[in-house]
N, C-alpha and C positions, 0 to 999 in steps of 0.2 A: 603807142608809146611814145614820148619824145625825151631822146637821150642828149642831154647838151651840155658839151665840154667835157667827157666823161672817156677815158679812155676802155671804159667797163673792163676791166681787169683787177678790180679789189670784191671779192667779196663782202658782203650778202649782195649789194646792188649788182654784181656784175651778171646774178642768176635773174634779174627780174627780166631781161629781155627774151630771156627761154622760155621765161613760165607765160608773158603776153602770147608769143606765138603759139606757145602749145593748146592757148586757151582759145585762139582763132582771134586773137589780138592781132596788130599791125607795127613795126619800128619804124620810126626816122630815128636819124643819129646825126646831130649836127658837131662834129669835132674834126680838128685836125689829127692826121694820123690814123694808122689802120685798128680796127677794134675785131675782135672774134665774130661778130654780127654784122658785117659789111654785107656779105653774099645774101644775108636773111631779111635786110632792111626791106624798107620800100621804097626809102629815101634815104639817100645819105649826101652829105655837104660836107665840105672840107675845107672853107674858107674860114674867114675871121668871125667868131661867132655872131658878133655882135651884127656884124656886116650881112650876113648868112641869114638871121630871124627877119631884120627887117625884112628882105629881097623875100623872104619866106609869107612875110604878112600879108607885103604889098600884093605879092600874087593871090593870095586867099581871097582878099578883098576886092582885087580887080575882076 
């Protein structure tokens, strides 16, 4: 699950990362500031969302 630009604090969306993890999925978070799932995420990027996503795509393509 890719979470972009969200604090993951408002339900029902805030519960989706937990459901993903419970079912064996992985979570990546791209947002400024902490979330309740930072320690459980496979990846946490805290820069500007647009810049982080461009860098992430370049890394995946590269």
